[in-house]
All heavy atoms as TSV, in Angstrom:
chain	resi	resn	atom	element	x	y	z
A	1	ILE	N	N	173.634	59.630	127.189
A	1	ILE	CA	C	173.083	58.348	126.813
A	1	ILE	C	C	172.617	58.472	125.371
A	1	ILE	O	O	171.840	59.373	125.043
A	1	ILE	CB	C	171.904	57.939	127.717
A	1	ILE	CG1	C	172.361	57.872	129.171
A	1	ILE	CG2	C	171.309	56.615	127.243
A	1	ILE	CD1	C	171.237	57.673	130.160
A	2	ARG	N	N	173.089	57.570	124.528
A	2	ARG	CA	C	172.689	57.561	123.117
A	2	ARG	C	C	171.909	56.282	122.846
A	2	ARG	O	O	172.320	55.216	123.277
A	2	ARG	CB	C	173.914	57.629	122.223
A	2	ARG	CG	C	174.666	58.925	122.401
A	2	ARG	CD	C	175.908	58.957	121.563
A	2	ARG	NE	N	176.651	60.178	121.862
A	2	ARG	CZ	C	177.924	60.326	121.632
A	2	ARG	NH1	N	178.621	59.347	121.084
A	2	ARG	NH2	N	178.527	61.451	121.922
A	3	ILE	N	N	170.809	56.411	122.125
A	3	ILE	CA	C	169.971	55.257	121.825
A	3	ILE	C	C	170.011	55.017	120.324
A	3	ILE	O	O	169.853	55.956	119.537
A	3	ILE	CB	C	168.536	55.479	122.325
A	3	ILE	CG1	C	168.577	55.743	123.835
A	3	ILE	CG2	C	167.658	54.277	121.985
A	3	ILE	CD1	C	167.293	56.195	124.441
A	4	TYR	N	N	170.232	53.745	119.939
A	4	TYR	CA	C	170.409	53.364	118.541
A	4	TYR	C	C	169.429	52.259	118.164
A	4	TYR	O	O	169.069	51.428	118.999
A	4	TYR	CB	C	171.822	52.814	118.304
A	4	TYR	CG	C	172.919	53.787	118.603
A	4	TYR	CD1	C	173.462	53.888	119.874
A	4	TYR	CD2	C	173.435	54.600	117.610
A	4	TYR	CE1	C	174.486	54.776	120.143
A	4	TYR	CE2	C	174.462	55.495	117.873
A	4	TYR	CZ	C	174.985	55.572	119.144
A	4	TYR	OH	O	176.002	56.457	119.417
A	5	THR	N	N	169.071	52.228	116.875
A	5	THR	CA	C	168.301	51.106	116.357
A	5	THR	C	C	169.221	49.897	116.237
A	5	THR	O	O	170.445	50.013	116.377
A	5	THR	CB	C	167.718	51.415	114.964
A	5	THR	OG1	O	168.804	51.599	114.054
A	5	THR	CG2	C	166.816	52.621	114.990
A	6	ILE	N	N	168.661	48.748	115.937
A	6	ILE	CA	C	169.438	47.517	115.785
A	6	ILE	C	C	170.428	47.632	114.619
A	6	ILE	O	O	171.462	46.980	114.609
A	6	ILE	CB	C	168.502	46.297	115.627
A	6	ILE	CG1	C	169.239	44.986	115.875
A	6	ILE	CG2	C	167.831	46.281	114.289
A	6	ILE	CD1	C	169.341	44.619	117.296
A	7	THR	N	N	170.130	48.513	113.653
A	7	THR	CA	C	171.029	48.708	112.509
A	7	THR	C	C	172.102	49.757	112.783
A	7	THR	O	O	172.958	49.992	111.940
A	7	THR	CB	C	170.236	49.121	111.252
A	7	THR	OG1	O	169.559	50.348	111.517
A	7	THR	CG2	C	169.256	48.045	110.847
A	8	GLY	N	N	172.044	50.392	113.957
A	8	GLY	CA	C	173.087	51.342	114.333
A	8	GLY	C	C	172.759	52.798	114.086
A	8	GLY	O	O	173.594	53.669	114.304
A	9	ARG	N	N	171.533	53.101	113.685
A	9	ARG	CA	C	171.143	54.503	113.474
A	9	ARG	C	C	170.785	55.140	114.817
A	9	ARG	O	O	169.970	54.619	115.578
A	9	ARG	CB	C	169.943	54.584	112.530
A	9	ARG	CG	C	169.537	56.012	112.191
A	9	ARG	CD	C	168.417	56.038	111.158
A	9	ARG	NE	N	167.196	55.438	111.633
A	9	ARG	CZ	C	166.218	56.082	112.260
A	9	ARG	NH1	N	166.314	57.369	112.499
A	9	ARG	NH2	N	165.128	55.433	112.638
A	10	LYS	N	N	171.415	56.278	115.127
A	10	LYS	CA	C	171.136	56.962	116.391
A	10	LYS	C	C	169.770	57.622	116.307
A	10	LYS	O	O	169.490	58.374	115.380
A	10	LYS	CB	C	172.206	58.003	116.697
A	10	LYS	CG	C	172.003	58.665	118.048
A	10	LYS	CD	C	173.191	59.485	118.497
A	10	LYS	CE	C	173.362	60.690	117.628
A	10	LYS	NZ	N	174.329	61.647	118.181
A	11	ILE	N	N	168.907	57.320	117.282
A	11	ILE	CA	C	167.563	57.887	117.270
A	11	ILE	C	C	167.330	58.884	118.401
A	11	ILE	O	O	166.379	59.662	118.351
A	11	ILE	CB	C	166.478	56.789	117.322
A	11	ILE	CG1	C	166.620	55.942	118.574
A	11	ILE	CG2	C	166.512	55.944	116.064
A	11	ILE	CD1	C	165.434	55.057	118.839
A	12	ARG	N	N	168.180	58.880	119.417
A	12	ARG	CA	C	167.976	59.817	120.534
A	12	ARG	C	C	169.278	60.014	121.283
A	12	ARG	O	O	170.076	59.093	121.431
A	12	ARG	CB	C	166.917	59.270	121.488
A	12	ARG	CG	C	166.465	60.226	122.570
A	12	ARG	CD	C	165.637	61.358	121.998
A	12	ARG	NE	N	165.391	62.393	122.961
A	12	ARG	CZ	C	164.223	62.589	123.565
A	12	ARG	NH1	N	163.214	61.816	123.297
A	12	ARG	NH2	N	164.085	63.570	124.419
A	13	ASN	N	N	169.468	61.227	121.770
A	13	ASN	CA	C	170.612	61.563	122.596
A	13	ASN	C	C	170.069	62.217	123.864
A	13	ASN	O	O	169.385	63.242	123.786
A	13	ASN	CB	C	171.545	62.519	121.837
A	13	ASN	CG	C	172.867	62.694	122.519
A	13	ASN	OD1	O	173.357	61.782	123.154
A	13	ASN	ND2	N	173.450	63.867	122.378
A	14	LEU	N	N	170.337	61.610	125.011
A	14	LEU	CA	C	169.851	62.134	126.289
A	14	LEU	C	C	171.037	62.663	127.083
A	14	LEU	O	O	172.059	61.982	127.207
A	14	LEU	CB	C	169.164	61.030	127.097
A	14	LEU	CG	C	168.020	60.302	126.425
A	14	LEU	CD1	C	167.600	59.106	127.264
A	14	LEU	CD2	C	166.850	61.227	126.199
A	15	LYS	N	N	170.903	63.843	127.634
A	15	LYS	CA	C	171.964	64.416	128.463
A	15	LYS	C	C	171.523	64.352	129.907
A	15	LYS	O	O	170.437	64.805	130.261
A	15	LYS	CB	C	172.245	65.844	128.049
A	15	LYS	CG	C	172.741	65.920	126.623
A	15	LYS	CD	C	173.635	67.090	126.444
A	15	LYS	CE	C	174.075	67.116	124.997
A	15	LYS	NZ	N	175.457	67.099	124.822
A	16	ALA	N	N	172.367	63.791	130.749
A	16	ALA	CA	C	172.021	63.600	132.146
A	16	ALA	C	C	172.511	64.734	133.034
A	16	ALA	O	O	172.057	64.882	134.147
A	16	ALA	CB	C	172.595	62.275	132.644
A	17	GLY	N	N	173.461	65.525	132.556
A	17	GLY	CA	C	174.017	66.565	133.408
A	17	GLY	C	C	174.995	65.960	134.394
A	17	GLY	O	O	175.529	64.871	134.198
A	18	LEU	N	N	175.215	66.638	135.474
A	18	LEU	CA	C	176.173	66.184	136.487
A	18	LEU	C	C	175.559	65.078	137.334
A	18	LEU	O	O	174.477	65.239	137.896
A	18	LEU	CB	C	176.588	67.357	137.368
A	18	LEU	CG	C	177.694	67.101	138.372
A	18	LEU	CD1	C	178.986	66.713	137.642
A	18	LEU	CD2	C	177.928	68.318	139.224
A	19	CYS	N	N	176.233	63.932	137.400
A	19	CYS	CA	C	175.762	62.798	138.191
A	19	CYS	C	C	176.799	62.468	139.246
A	19	CYS	O	O	177.960	62.850	139.142
A	19	CYS	CB	C	175.546	61.577	137.291
A	19	CYS	SG	S	174.259	61.810	136.062
A	20	THR	N	N	176.383	61.749	140.252
A	20	THR	CA	C	177.297	61.336	141.314
A	20	THR	C	C	177.611	59.851	141.175
A	20	THR	O	O	176.921	59.123	140.464
A	20	THR	CB	C	176.673	61.590	142.697
A	20	THR	OG1	O	175.457	60.842	142.789
A	20	THR	CG2	C	176.381	63.059	142.906
A	21	LYS	N	N	178.627	59.403	141.873
A	21	LYS	CA	C	178.997	57.995	141.869
A	21	LYS	C	C	177.849	57.188	142.473
A	21	LYS	O	O	177.233	57.594	143.451
A	21	LYS	CB	C	180.264	57.799	142.702
A	21	LYS	CG	C	180.766	56.395	142.722
A	21	LYS	CD	C	182.049	56.304	143.519
A	21	LYS	CE	C	182.560	54.889	143.556
A	21	LYS	NZ	N	183.808	54.786	144.299
A	22	GLY	N	N	177.541	56.052	141.840
A	22	GLY	CA	C	176.463	55.218	142.334
A	22	GLY	C	C	175.239	55.302	141.448
A	22	GLY	O	O	175.340	55.548	140.253
A	23	TYR	N	N	174.083	55.146	142.036
A	23	TYR	CA	C	172.823	55.101	141.299
A	23	TYR	C	C	172.423	56.495	140.823
A	23	TYR	O	O	172.417	57.454	141.597
A	23	TYR	CB	C	171.724	54.516	142.183
A	23	TYR	CG	C	170.382	54.501	141.520
A	23	TYR	CD1	C	170.053	53.491	140.622
A	23	TYR	CD2	C	169.437	55.483	141.767
A	23	TYR	CE1	C	168.816	53.466	139.998
A	23	TYR	CE2	C	168.204	55.468	141.156
A	23	TYR	CZ	C	167.899	54.455	140.270
A	23	TYR	OH	O	166.674	54.441	139.651
A	24	ASN	N	N	172.076	56.592	139.544
A	24	ASN	CA	C	171.543	57.819	138.952
A	24	ASN	C	C	170.380	57.431	138.062
A	24	ASN	O	O	170.328	56.331	137.539
A	24	ASN	CB	C	172.607	58.541	138.120
A	24	ASN	CG	C	173.693	59.126	138.993
A	24	ASN	OD1	O	173.560	60.215	139.502
A	24	ASN	ND2	N	174.765	58.380	139.168
A	25	GLN	N	N	169.457	58.353	137.857
A	25	GLN	CA	C	168.277	58.084	137.048
A	25	GLN	C	C	168.122	59.189	136.022
A	25	GLN	O	O	168.237	60.368	136.347
A	25	GLN	CB	C	167.053	58.034	137.959
A	25	GLN	CG	C	165.798	57.616	137.274
A	25	GLN	CD	C	164.665	57.400	138.273
A	25	GLN	OE1	O	164.893	57.132	139.445
A	25	GLN	NE2	N	163.457	57.521	137.819
A	26	VAL	N	N	167.851	58.791	134.761
A	26	VAL	CA	C	167.648	59.740	133.676
A	26	VAL	C	C	166.274	59.475	133.076
A	26	VAL	O	O	165.960	58.339	132.709
A	26	VAL	CB	C	168.745	59.590	132.587
A	26	VAL	CG1	C	168.486	60.539	131.435
A	26	VAL	CG2	C	170.119	59.819	133.182
A	27	TYR	N	N	165.447	60.498	132.978
A	27	TYR	CA	C	164.108	60.364	132.432
A	27	TYR	C	C	164.162	60.357	130.907
A	27	TYR	O	O	164.877	61.157	130.298
A	27	TYR	CB	C	163.204	61.503	132.915
A	27	TYR	CG	C	161.855	61.494	132.251
A	27	TYR	CD1	C	160.883	60.591	132.656
A	27	TYR	CD2	C	161.565	62.350	131.215
A	27	TYR	CE1	C	159.646	60.557	132.035
A	27	TYR	CE2	C	160.326	62.329	130.587
A	27	TYR	CZ	C	159.374	61.426	131.003
A	27	TYR	OH	O	158.161	61.398	130.374
A	28	TRP	N	N	163.409	59.456	130.286
A	28	TRP	CA	C	163.257	59.413	128.830
A	28	TRP	C	C	161.800	59.107	128.531
A	28	TRP	O	O	161.212	58.168	129.076
A	28	TRP	CB	C	164.180	58.350	128.231
A	28	TRP	CG	C	164.015	58.152	126.759
A	28	TRP	CD1	C	163.876	59.120	125.812
A	28	TRP	CD2	C	163.973	56.907	126.071
A	28	TRP	NE1	N	163.763	58.559	124.564
A	28	TRP	CE2	C	163.818	57.189	124.697
A	28	TRP	CE3	C	164.053	55.585	126.464
A	28	TRP	CZ2	C	163.740	56.201	123.738
A	28	TRP	CZ3	C	163.984	54.600	125.511
A	28	TRP	CH2	C	163.829	54.911	124.157
A	29	ASP	N	N	161.204	59.873	127.638
A	29	ASP	CA	C	159.790	59.729	127.321
A	29	ASP	C	C	159.495	58.641	126.289
A	29	ASP	O	O	158.346	58.452	125.899
A	29	ASP	CB	C	159.204	61.059	126.848
A	29	ASP	CG	C	159.924	61.615	125.628
A	29	ASP	OD1	O	160.801	60.931	125.069
A	29	ASP	OD2	O	159.605	62.760	125.246
A	30	GLY	N	N	160.511	57.915	125.823
A	30	GLY	CA	C	160.303	56.838	124.859
A	30	GLY	C	C	160.138	57.332	123.441
A	30	GLY	O	O	159.642	56.600	122.585
A	31	LYS	N	N	160.542	58.580	123.179
A	31	LYS	CA	C	160.407	59.156	121.841
A	31	LYS	C	C	161.775	59.349	121.201
A	31	LYS	O	O	162.778	59.480	121.894
A	31	LYS	CB	C	159.666	60.490	121.909
A	31	LYS	CG	C	158.239	60.333	122.409
A	31	LYS	CD	C	157.527	61.651	122.458
A	31	LYS	CE	C	156.101	61.446	122.975
A	31	LYS	NZ	N	155.371	62.710	123.044
A	32	ASP	N	N	161.778	59.380	119.867
A	32	ASP	CA	C	163.025	59.617	119.144
A	32	ASP	C	C	163.258	61.124	119.003
A	32	ASP	O	O	162.499	61.933	119.545
A	32	ASP	CB	C	163.024	58.909	117.789
A	32	ASP	CG	C	161.940	59.407	116.836
A	32	ASP	OD1	O	161.336	60.474	117.090
A	32	ASP	OD2	O	161.706	58.729	115.825
A	33	ASN	N	N	164.312	61.500	118.282
A	33	ASN	CA	C	164.643	62.920	118.126
A	33	ASN	C	C	163.583	63.705	117.367
A	33	ASN	O	O	163.530	64.925	117.471
A	33	ASN	CB	C	166.001	63.076	117.432
A	33	ASN	CG	C	167.147	62.829	118.383
A	33	ASN	OD1	O	167.019	62.987	119.585
A	33	ASN	ND2	N	168.284	62.433	117.841
A	34	ASP	N	N	162.727	63.018	116.581
A	34	ASP	CA	C	161.654	63.687	115.849
A	34	ASP	C	C	160.386	63.841	116.693
A	34	ASP	O	O	159.391	64.393	116.230
A	34	ASP	CB	C	161.312	62.912	114.570
A	34	ASP	CG	C	162.467	62.888	113.587
A	34	ASP	OD1	O	163.232	63.873	113.537
A	34	ASP	OD2	O	162.608	61.878	112.862
A	35	GLY	N	N	160.387	63.300	117.909
A	35	GLY	CA	C	159.220	63.383	118.781
A	35	GLY	C	C	158.241	62.246	118.607
A	35	GLY	O	O	157.151	62.270	119.173
A	36	ASP	N	N	158.612	61.230	117.818
A	36	ASP	CA	C	157.738	60.069	117.599
A	36	ASP	C	C	158.073	58.966	118.594
A	36	ASP	O	O	159.239	58.733	118.906
A	36	ASP	CB	C	157.936	59.520	116.179
A	36	ASP	CG	C	157.606	60.553	115.110
A	36	ASP	OD1	O	156.636	61.305	115.297
A	36	ASP	OD2	O	158.327	60.594	114.093
A	37	ARG	N	N	157.024	58.273	119.076
A	37	ARG	CA	C	157.269	57.126	119.967
A	37	ARG	C	C	157.967	56.036	119.177
A	37	ARG	O	O	157.621	55.779	118.032
A	37	ARG	CB	C	155.959	56.588	120.534
A	37	ARG	CG	C	155.441	57.498	121.628
A	37	ARG	CD	C	154.495	56.867	122.599
A	37	ARG	NE	N	154.882	55.697	123.331
A	37	ARG	CZ	C	155.629	55.703	124.449
A	37	ARG	NH1	N	156.121	56.822	124.901
A	37	ARG	NH2	N	155.874	54.595	125.083
A	38	ILE	N	N	158.940	55.404	119.809
A	38	ILE	CA	C	159.653	54.346	119.099
A	38	ILE	C	C	158.805	53.079	119.075
A	38	ILE	O	O	157.959	52.866	119.938
A	38	ILE	CB	C	161.049	54.080	119.706
A	38	ILE	CG1	C	160.940	53.559	121.127
A	38	ILE	CG2	C	161.910	55.319	119.630
A	38	ILE	CD1	C	162.269	53.067	121.689
A	39	ALA	N	N	159.041	52.262	118.069
A	39	ALA	CA	C	158.255	51.041	117.869
A	39	ALA	C	C	158.745	49.925	118.778
A	39	ALA	O	O	159.864	49.962	119.294
A	39	ALA	CB	C	158.366	50.606	116.410
A	40	ASN	N	N	157.897	48.913	118.960
A	40	ASN	CA	C	158.323	47.706	119.663
A	40	ASN	C	C	159.468	47.089	118.877
A	40	ASN	O	O	159.310	46.778	117.696
A	40	ASN	CB	C	157.179	46.693	119.752
A	40	ASN	CG	C	156.089	47.130	120.695
A	40	ASN	OD1	O	156.251	48.061	121.466
A	40	ASN	ND2	N	154.957	46.465	120.625
A	41	ASN	N	N	160.606	46.941	119.511
A	41	ASN	CA	C	161.782	46.413	118.827
A	41	ASN	C	C	162.932	46.322	119.817
A	41	ASN	O	O	162.790	46.689	120.981
A	41	ASN	CB	C	162.162	47.318	117.649
A	41	ASN	CG	C	162.799	46.533	116.520
A	41	ASN	OD1	O	163.395	45.483	116.747
A	41	ASN	ND2	N	162.670	47.045	115.308
A	42	THR	N	N	164.058	45.867	119.327
A	42	THR	CA	C	165.282	45.831	120.118
A	42	THR	C	C	166.139	47.024	119.730
A	42	THR	O	O	166.295	47.323	118.550
A	42	THR	CB	C	166.054	44.527	119.865
A	42	THR	OG1	O	165.207	43.419	120.206
A	42	THR	CG2	C	167.312	44.462	120.705
A	43	TYR	N	N	166.680	47.698	120.718
A	43	TYR	CA	C	167.527	48.866	120.528
A	43	TYR	C	C	168.799	48.675	121.351
A	43	TYR	O	O	168.883	47.778	122.184
A	43	TYR	CB	C	166.805	50.143	120.983
A	43	TYR	CG	C	165.555	50.423	120.200
A	43	TYR	CD1	C	164.340	49.856	120.567
A	43	TYR	CD2	C	165.584	51.239	119.082
A	43	TYR	CE1	C	163.193	50.101	119.845
A	43	TYR	CE2	C	164.434	51.493	118.343
A	43	TYR	CZ	C	163.244	50.919	118.738
A	43	TYR	OH	O	162.109	51.157	118.009
A	44	PHE	N	N	169.752	49.524	121.121
A	44	PHE	CA	C	170.963	49.553	121.936
A	44	PHE	C	C	171.095	50.938	122.541
A	44	PHE	O	O	170.688	51.933	121.939
A	44	PHE	CB	C	172.207	49.250	121.089
A	44	PHE	CG	C	172.256	47.833	120.615
A	44	PHE	CD1	C	171.867	47.497	119.336
A	44	PHE	CD2	C	172.686	46.823	121.460
A	44	PHE	CE1	C	171.896	46.201	118.896
A	44	PHE	CE2	C	172.721	45.512	121.034
A	44	PHE	CZ	C	172.324	45.198	119.744
A	45	TYR	N	N	171.660	50.994	123.744
A	45	TYR	CA	C	171.961	52.293	124.324
A	45	TYR	C	C	173.403	52.303	124.778
A	45	TYR	O	O	173.958	51.285	125.183
A	45	TYR	CB	C	171.011	52.652	125.471
A	45	TYR	CG	C	171.089	51.762	126.675
A	45	TYR	CD1	C	171.931	52.085	127.740
A	45	TYR	CD2	C	170.310	50.615	126.773
A	45	TYR	CE1	C	171.986	51.278	128.867
A	45	TYR	CE2	C	170.360	49.811	127.892
A	45	TYR	CZ	C	171.198	50.149	128.927
A	45	TYR	OH	O	171.266	49.343	130.036
A	46	LYS	N	N	174.017	53.461	124.646
A	46	LYS	CA	C	175.403	53.644	125.057
A	46	LYS	C	C	175.429	54.721	126.134
A	46	LYS	O	O	174.957	55.834	125.915
A	46	LYS	CB	C	176.271	54.079	123.882
A	46	LYS	CG	C	177.732	54.297	124.264
A	46	LYS	CD	C	178.539	54.933	123.146
A	46	LYS	CE	C	178.893	53.931	122.101
A	46	LYS	NZ	N	179.857	54.475	121.116
A	47	VAL	N	N	175.969	54.366	127.291
A	47	VAL	CA	C	176.144	55.320	128.369
A	47	VAL	C	C	177.598	55.773	128.337
A	47	VAL	O	O	178.509	54.940	128.349
A	47	VAL	CB	C	175.814	54.695	129.743
A	47	VAL	CG1	C	176.065	55.688	130.856
A	47	VAL	CG2	C	174.382	54.185	129.771
A	48	ILE	N	N	177.791	57.072	128.269
A	48	ILE	CA	C	179.128	57.642	128.250
A	48	ILE	C	C	179.269	58.506	129.492
A	48	ILE	O	O	178.516	59.462	129.685
A	48	ILE	CB	C	179.355	58.487	126.983
A	48	ILE	CG1	C	179.093	57.634	125.745
A	48	ILE	CG2	C	180.761	59.071	126.963
A	48	ILE	CD1	C	178.950	58.425	124.477
A	49	ALA	N	N	180.222	58.151	130.343
A	49	ALA	CA	C	180.441	58.889	131.586
A	49	ALA	C	C	181.877	59.394	131.626
A	49	ALA	O	O	182.802	58.660	131.292
A	49	ALA	CB	C	180.172	57.986	132.783
A	50	LYS	N	N	182.023	60.646	132.026
A	50	LYS	CA	C	183.351	61.239	132.113
A	50	LYS	C	C	183.587	61.708	133.540
A	50	LYS	O	O	182.774	62.439	134.111
A	50	LYS	CB	C	183.471	62.418	131.149
A	50	LYS	CG	C	184.834	63.048	131.143
A	50	LYS	CD	C	184.923	64.131	130.082
A	50	LYS	CE	C	186.320	64.694	130.008
A	50	LYS	NZ	N	186.424	65.729	128.976
A	51	GLN	N	N	184.705	61.274	134.094
A	51	GLN	CA	C	185.079	61.703	135.437
A	51	GLN	C	C	185.713	63.083	135.336
A	51	GLN	O	O	186.686	63.284	134.598
A	51	GLN	CB	C	186.053	60.711	136.064
A	51	GLN	CG	C	186.346	60.998	137.504
A	51	GLN	CD	C	187.245	59.934	138.114
A	51	GLN	OE1	O	188.009	59.286	137.422
A	51	GLN	NE2	N	187.145	59.766	139.412
A	52	ILE	N	N	185.151	64.033	136.042
A	52	ILE	CA	C	185.606	65.415	135.928
A	52	ILE	C	C	187.040	65.593	136.414
A	52	ILE	O	O	187.841	66.246	135.758
A	52	ILE	CB	C	184.657	66.358	136.695
A	52	ILE	CG1	C	183.274	66.337	136.038
A	52	ILE	CG2	C	185.207	67.776	136.726
A	52	ILE	CD1	C	182.231	67.092	136.793
A	53	SER	N	N	187.385	64.989	137.542
A	53	SER	CA	C	188.704	65.220	138.128
A	53	SER	C	C	189.852	64.689	137.276
A	53	SER	O	O	190.883	65.335	137.138
A	53	SER	CB	C	188.782	64.613	139.528
A	53	SER	OG	O	188.565	63.210	139.459
A	54	SER	N	N	189.664	63.515	136.660
A	54	SER	CA	C	190.755	62.919	135.884
A	54	SER	C	C	190.560	63.051	134.377
A	54	SER	O	O	191.494	62.857	133.610
A	54	SER	CB	C	190.895	61.429	136.230
A	54	SER	OG	O	189.788	60.713	135.738
A	55	GLY	N	N	189.332	63.335	133.950
A	55	GLY	CA	C	189.036	63.414	132.526
A	55	GLY	C	C	188.851	62.053	131.874
A	55	GLY	O	O	188.652	61.954	130.675
A	56	LYS	N	N	188.896	60.984	132.662
A	56	LYS	CA	C	188.745	59.626	132.154
A	56	LYS	C	C	187.299	59.402	131.689
A	56	LYS	O	O	186.354	59.776	132.374
A	56	LYS	CB	C	189.106	58.623	133.245
A	56	LYS	CG	C	189.018	57.193	132.822
A	56	LYS	CD	C	189.422	56.271	133.959
A	56	LYS	CE	C	189.284	54.827	133.537
A	56	LYS	NZ	N	189.610	53.913	134.634
A	57	THR	N	N	187.147	58.795	130.506
A	57	THR	CA	C	185.824	58.514	129.949
A	57	THR	C	C	185.588	57.008	129.904
A	57	THR	O	O	186.469	56.252	129.513
A	57	THR	CB	C	185.705	59.090	128.525
A	57	THR	OG1	O	185.916	60.498	128.586
A	57	THR	CG2	C	184.338	58.821	127.936
A	58	ILE	N	N	184.383	56.601	130.290
A	58	ILE	CA	C	183.985	55.192	130.266
A	58	ILE	C	C	182.719	55.084	129.422
A	58	ILE	O	O	181.799	55.882	129.570
A	58	ILE	CB	C	183.720	54.663	131.683
A	58	ILE	CG1	C	184.995	54.723	132.519
A	58	ILE	CG2	C	183.177	53.246	131.640
A	58	ILE	CD1	C	184.786	54.397	133.970
A	59	GLU	N	N	182.682	54.083	128.534
A	59	GLU	CA	C	181.508	53.832	127.704
A	59	GLU	C	C	181.030	52.407	127.914
A	59	GLU	O	O	181.835	51.489	127.974
A	59	GLU	CB	C	181.839	54.037	126.227
A	59	GLU	CG	C	182.245	55.445	125.882
A	59	GLU	CD	C	182.523	55.627	124.401
A	59	GLU	OE1	O	182.319	54.668	123.620
A	59	GLU	OE2	O	182.933	56.730	124.028
A	60	VAL	N	N	179.714	52.247	128.006
A	60	VAL	CA	C	179.101	50.931	128.162
A	60	VAL	C	C	177.935	50.841	127.181
A	60	VAL	O	O	177.128	51.761	127.090
A	60	VAL	CB	C	178.583	50.715	129.597
A	60	VAL	CG1	C	177.874	49.385	129.722
A	60	VAL	CG2	C	179.703	50.828	130.604
A	61	VAL	N	N	177.857	49.737	126.439
A	61	VAL	CA	C	176.755	49.507	125.500
A	61	VAL	C	C	175.929	48.331	126.008
A	61	VAL	O	O	176.474	47.290	126.362
A	61	VAL	CB	C	177.283	49.209	124.077
A	61	VAL	CG1	C	176.134	48.896	123.131
A	61	VAL	CG2	C	178.108	50.370	123.565
A	62	GLU	N	N	174.614	48.515	126.045
A	62	GLU	CA	C	173.701	47.471	126.504
A	62	GLU	C	C	172.495	47.409	125.568
A	62	GLU	O	O	172.257	48.305	124.778
A	62	GLU	CB	C	173.211	47.755	127.925
A	62	GLU	CG	C	174.292	47.695	128.976
A	62	GLU	CD	C	174.804	46.303	129.253
A	62	GLU	OE1	O	174.082	45.319	128.975
A	62	GLU	OE2	O	175.924	46.186	129.762
A	63	LYS	N	N	171.724	46.345	125.712
A	63	LYS	CA	C	170.545	46.121	124.887
A	63	LYS	C	C	169.300	46.637	125.615
A	63	LYS	O	O	169.184	46.530	126.829
A	63	LYS	CB	C	170.394	44.628	124.606
A	63	LYS	CG	C	169.316	44.310	123.626
A	63	LYS	CD	C	169.197	42.852	123.216
A	63	LYS	CE	C	170.020	41.862	123.927
A	63	LYS	NZ	N	169.779	40.482	123.496
A	64	LEU	N	N	168.370	47.174	124.833
A	64	LEU	CA	C	167.102	47.676	125.351
A	64	LEU	C	C	165.990	47.079	124.505
A	64	LEU	O	O	166.037	47.156	123.279
A	64	LEU	CB	C	167.062	49.207	125.233
A	64	LEU	CG	C	165.719	49.896	125.357
A	64	LEU	CD1	C	165.243	49.863	126.800
A	64	LEU	CD2	C	165.815	51.329	124.897
A	65	ILE	N	N	165.018	46.457	125.136
A	65	ILE	CA	C	163.873	45.914	124.420
A	65	ILE	C	C	162.656	46.762	124.758
A	65	ILE	O	O	162.273	46.872	125.919
A	65	ILE	CB	C	163.634	44.436	124.774
A	65	ILE	CG1	C	164.861	43.620	124.383
A	65	ILE	CG2	C	162.371	43.921	124.106
A	65	ILE	CD1	C	164.831	42.189	124.825
A	66	MET	N	N	162.082	47.377	123.728
A	66	MET	CA	C	160.894	48.204	123.919
A	66	MET	C	C	159.671	47.361	123.584
A	66	MET	O	O	159.568	46.813	122.477
A	66	MET	CB	C	160.953	49.425	123.010
A	66	MET	CG	C	159.693	50.271	123.052
A	66	MET	SD	S	159.301	50.927	124.671
A	66	MET	CE	C	160.378	52.326	124.744
A	67	TYR	N	N	158.786	47.241	124.549
A	67	TYR	CA	C	157.547	46.507	124.328
A	67	TYR	C	C	156.418	47.267	125.011
A	67	TYR	O	O	156.462	47.496	126.224
A	67	TYR	CB	C	157.605	45.094	124.878
A	67	TYR	CG	C	156.297	44.370	124.724
A	67	TYR	CD1	C	155.884	43.892	123.503
A	67	TYR	CD2	C	155.439	44.215	125.818
A	67	TYR	CE1	C	154.660	43.263	123.355
A	67	TYR	CE2	C	154.221	43.587	125.677
A	67	TYR	CZ	C	153.838	43.111	124.442
A	67	TYR	OH	O	152.621	42.495	124.286
A	68	LYS	N	N	155.454	47.675	124.244
A	68	LYS	CA	C	154.285	48.329	124.804
A	68	LYS	C	C	153.059	47.598	124.298
A	68	LYS	O	O	152.950	47.261	123.123
A	68	LYS	CB	C	154.246	49.806	124.424
A	68	LYS	CG	C	154.260	50.042	122.942
A	68	LYS	CD	C	154.309	51.493	122.590
A	68	LYS	CE	C	154.404	51.598	121.082
A	68	LYS	NZ	N	154.648	52.862	120.574
A	69	SER	N	N	152.131	47.312	125.167
A	69	SER	CA	C	150.900	46.634	124.749
A	69	SER	C	C	149.823	47.684	124.507
A	69	SER	O	O	149.861	48.767	125.064
A	69	SER	CB	C	150.459	45.635	125.800
A	69	SER	OG	O	150.199	46.306	127.016
A	70	ASN	N	N	148.880	47.342	123.680
A	70	ASN	CA	C	147.803	48.297	123.337
A	70	ASN	C	C	146.721	48.301	124.352
A	70	ASN	O	O	146.254	47.635	125.013
A	70	ASN	CB	C	147.236	47.988	121.965
A	70	ASN	CG	C	148.288	48.237	120.895
A	70	ASN	OD1	O	149.203	49.020	121.098
A	70	ASN	ND2	N	148.147	47.561	119.770
């Protein structure tokens, strides 16, 4: 899973390891690669999944809105 700013700069890369078909959950602490919490804003994330048996890769890009109240 790769997380990008609205301008397309990659701020985090999360590795999920081996997942199964269906629902999977990946923990993210809300921090960028420098260890800083990301700001309230709109981000994009790209999920890249590769099927081991066939080698087929699927990519999906979605929007993420980060909002934290004080």
